[in-house]
C-alpha positions, 0 to 999 in steps of 0.5 A: 352653521359655520360650514367652510364651503358648499360644493356643487355636489352639496348643492345638487344633493340638497336641491334634489332632496327638496325638489321632490317633483323634479321640476327644477324649482323648490315650491309650495309644499317643498318650500314649506319643508325646506323652511321648516328644516332651516328653522329647525337648525336655527331655533328650537322653539317656534310656531307657524307664524315664525315659519311664515315670517321666515319664509317671507324673509327668505323669499324677499332676500333670495327669490331674485325673480320674485316667483315665490319659488327657489331655483338652484342659483337662489338655493346656492345663495341661501346655502352660502349665506347660511355657511357664513352664519355663526352657529346658533 
């Protein structure tokens, strides 16, 4: 992705986009949509198994409280990591 920085406005915008029910976490179907959109950024050809593996990896690495949900602080970690990743 190669973005230089993530502003708090960027973080808020992305979080609000995926936290569709407004409960302050990205969970269940919201999380599935987020994972799919991330996968679209890094791979052109993938299947459901790839999505599930990517979701598990994302939660293992960034879900600090292990609740299988992404809160705003955890999303910030994900976005910062992606901003440092080289373009695919």
